C-alpha positions in Angstrom: 124.7 128.9 97.3 128.5 128.2 97.1 131.0 130.1 94.9 130.6 127.6 92.1 126.9 128.0 92.0 127.2 131.8 92.0 129.7 131.7 89.1 127.4 129.4 87.1 124.4 131.6 87.8 126.3 134.7 86.8 127.4 133.2 83.5 123.9 132.0 82.7 122.4 135.4 83.6 124.7 137.0 80.9 122.5 135.3 78.2 119.3 136.8 76.8 116.1 136.0 78.7 114.5 134.0 75.9 117.7 131.9 75.6 117.8 131.3 79.4 114.2 130.1 79.4 114.9 127.6 76.7 118.4 126.4 77.5 119.3 127.9 80.9 118.9 124.7 83.0 120.7 122.5 80.6 123.5 125.0 80.2 123.9 125.4 83.9 124.2 121.7 84.3 126.8 121.5 81.5 128.9 124.2 83.2 128.6 122.3 86.5 129.7 119.1 84.9 132.7 120.8 83.2 133.9 122.2 86.5 133.8 125.7 85.0 135.4 127.3 88.1 138.6 125.5 87.3 138.7 126.3 83.6 139.3 130.1 83.0 139.3 129.5 79.2 135.8 128.1 79.3 134.6 131.1 81.4 135.9 133.4 78.6 134.2 131.2 76.0 130.9 131.4 77.9 131.1 135.2 78.1 131.8 135.4 74.3 128.9 133.1 73.7 126.7 135.5 75.7 127.9 138.3 73.5 127.1 136.3 70.4 123.7 135.4 71.7 122.8 139.0 72.4 124.0 139.9 69.0 121.7 137.3 67.5 118.8 138.7 69.4 119.7 142.2 68.3 119.9 141.3 64.6 116.6 139.4 64.6 114.4 141.8 66.4 111.3 142.8 64.4 111.8 146.6 64.3 114.1 147.8 61.6 115.6 150.6 63.7 116.9 148.5 66.6 120.3 147.8 65.1 120.7 151.4 63.9 120.0 152.6 67.4 122.6 150.4 69.0 125.1 151.3 66.3 124.4 155.0 67.0 125.0 154.3 70.7 128.4 152.8 70.0 129.1 155.6 67.6 128.3 158.2 70.4 130.6 156.5 72.9 133.4 156.5 70.3 132.7 160.1 69.4 133.0 161.2 73.0 136.3 159.4 73.2 137.5 161.2 70.1 136.4 164.6 71.5 138.3 163.8 74.7 141.4 162.7 72.7 141.3 165.8 70.5 140.8 168.4 73.2 144.5 168.7 73.9 145.4 168.7 70.2 144.6 172.2 68.9 145.7 173.9 65.7 146.1 170.7 63.7 143.6 169.3 61.2 140.8 171.7 62.2 139.1 171.2 58.8 139.0 167.5 59.1 137.8 167.8 62.7 134.9 170.0 61.5 134.1 167.5 58.8 133.9 164.7 61.3 131.6 166.7 63.6 129.4 167.5 60.6 129.2 163.9 59.5 128.3 162.8 63.1 125.6 165.4 63.2 124.1 164.1 59.9 124.1 160.5 61.3 122.3 161.6 64.5 119.8 163.7 62.5 119.0 160.8 60.2 118.2 158.6 63.2 116.0 161.3 64.7 114.1 161.7 61.4 113.6 158.0 61.1 112.3 157.8 64.7 110.1 160.9 64.3 106.9 159.0 63.3 107.2 156.9 66.5 107.5 160.0 68.6 104.4 161.5 66.9 102.4 158.3 67.5 103.6 158.3 71.2 102.3 161.8 71.7 99.2 161.4 69.7 97.9 158.1 70.9 99.2 158.0 74.5 100.7 154.5 74.9 101.0 155.0 78.7 103.2 152.0 79.2 105.8 153.4 76.7 106.0 156.8 78.3 108.0 155.6 81.2 110.9 154.7 79.0 111.4 158.4 78.1 112.5 158.9 81.7 115.6 156.6 81.2 117.9 159.1 79.5 117.0 161.9 81.9 117.5 159.7 85.0 120.7 158.4 83.4 122.0 161.9 82.8 121.3 162.8 86.5 123.1 159.7 87.7 126.1 160.4 85.3 126.3 164.0 86.7 126.4 162.7 90.2 129.1 160.2 89.3 131.0 162.9 87.6 131.0 165.0 90.7 132.1 162.0 92.8 134.9 161.2 90.3 136.2 164.8 90.4 136.2 164.6 94.2 138.1 161.3 94.1 140.7 162.5 91.6 141.1 166.1 92.8 144.8 166.9 93.4 146.2 163.6 92.2 148.5 162.9 89.4 147.3 161.7 86.0 148.5 158.1 86.4 147.6 157.9 90.1 145.1 155.2 91.3 142.5 157.8 92.4 142.6 159.6 89.0 142.4 156.3 87.1 139.5 155.2 89.2 137.7 158.5 88.6 138.2 158.2 84.9 137.0 154.6 84.8 134.0 155.5 86.9 133.0 158.3 84.5 133.6 156.2 81.4 131.7 153.1 82.6 128.8 155.2 83.8 128.6 157.2 80.6 128.7 154.0 78.5 126.0 152.5 80.7 123.8 155.6 80.3 124.2 155.5 76.5 123.3 151.8 76.5 120.3 152.3 78.7 119.1 155.1 76.4 119.5 152.8 73.4 117.5 150.1 75.2 114.8 152.5 76.1 114.5 153.7 72.5 114.2 150.2 71.3 111.5 149.4 73.8 109.5 152.5 72.7 109.8 151.5 69.1 108.6 148.0 70.0 105.6 149.2 72.1 104.4 152.0 69.8 103.3 150.6 66.4 103.7 153.0 63.5 103.6 152.8 59.7 106.1 155.5 58.7 106.8 156.2 55.0 109.0 153.3 53.8 111.1 155.6 51.7 111.8 157.9 54.6 113.1 155.1 56.8 115.0 153.5 53.9 116.8 156.7 53.2 117.6 157.2 56.9 119.0 153.6 57.2 121.3 154.4 54.3 122.3 157.8 55.4 123.3 156.7 58.9 126.1 154.3 57.9 127.2 156.7 55.1 127.6 159.6 57.5 129.3 157.3 60.0 131.7 156.1 57.3 132.6 159.8 56.5 133.2 160.4 60.2 135.4 157.3 60.5 137.5 158.2 57.5 137.8 161.8 58.9 139.1 160.4 62.2 141.8 158.4 60.3 142.8 161.4 58.2 142.8 163.6 61.3 145.2 161.3 63.1 147.5 161.2 60.1 147.5 165.0 59.9 148.4 165.2 63.5 151.2 162.8 63.0 152.5 164.8 60.1 152.3 168.2 61.9 153.5 167.0 65.3 155.4 163.6 65.2 156.6 163.9 68.8 153.1 164.6 70.1 151.6 161.8 68.0 154.0 159.3 69.5 153.8 160.7 73.0 151.5 160.2 75.9 148.7 162.6 75.0 146.1 159.9 74.7 143.2 159.2 77.0 144.3 159.5 80.6 147.8 160.4 79.4 148.3 157.1 77.7 149.8 156.5 74.2 148.2 158.8 71.7 148.5 156.3 69.0 146.8 153.5 70.9 143.9 155.8 71.9 143.5 157.0 68.3 143.4 153.5 67.0 140.9 152.5 69.6 138.6 155.3 68.8 138.9 154.7 65.0 138.1 151.0 65.6 135.0 151.8 67.6 133.8 154.2 64.9 134.4 151.6 62.3 132.5 149.0 64.3 129.6 151.3 64.6 129.7 152.0 60.9 129.7 148.2 60.1 126.8 147.6 62.5 124.8 150.4 60.9 125.5 149.1 57.5 124.2 145.6 58.5 121.0 147.3 59.6 120.6 148.9 56.2 121.3 145.8 54.3 119.2 143.4 56.4 116.2 145.6 56.9 115.8 147.9 53.9 114.3 145.3 51.5 111.6 144.6 54.0 110.5 148.2 54.0 110.1 148.5 50.2 
């Protein structure tokens, strides 16, 4: 297979499996006819189309908790980024930081409560084919720890902006994000394979609580940043952000990710709650 064929195959592979079965051959031929390898803009459009296709699959899956799980995954990644950003900013906005942590805990607890009936059914009824998915987060954590040790070895003794240090940070961040995504996928697979009939009111309350708590956390992150700016203008405009980059840019990025997770969780509540009544 030549380079053009590999590129087309890679682009088609980015789409959901069901989409590929239905449209894959025609789409591959279209990309070939358009000389996709000579048109970078179309490559970007194809990748964006894959994102939209996956989003459509996510929003149309049968189980009401799928979207909430993926929103929580994004929220978790953003929360880790916020914790990393805030670890060098001590003594400022401690009350707001505590509020953000409490709101995040409420959101995660609400998700656990909503998923509890599935966990009970999994333990009670067996569902052997679903048990294997429980190994995903543990295997992911082990892989992430190994990558962490490797990244520390790579970056040891190097300056913050040096290539080894940047490479180590990117390796940790990408692996951590992949582990969170794999855990969310495994949770969705368990929910799909283990049929339950939990109390509709319980799940409805959880689906409302999750975005509400995320919204509180997002607003707290905004207020926290403004309080840091008021207390330490020089630090706020300095390079105390992630990997010694701009603090402002890192803060805005974290807030944007928290807000996106909140919106996604809100969509889960609005789209799915009526079906549970």
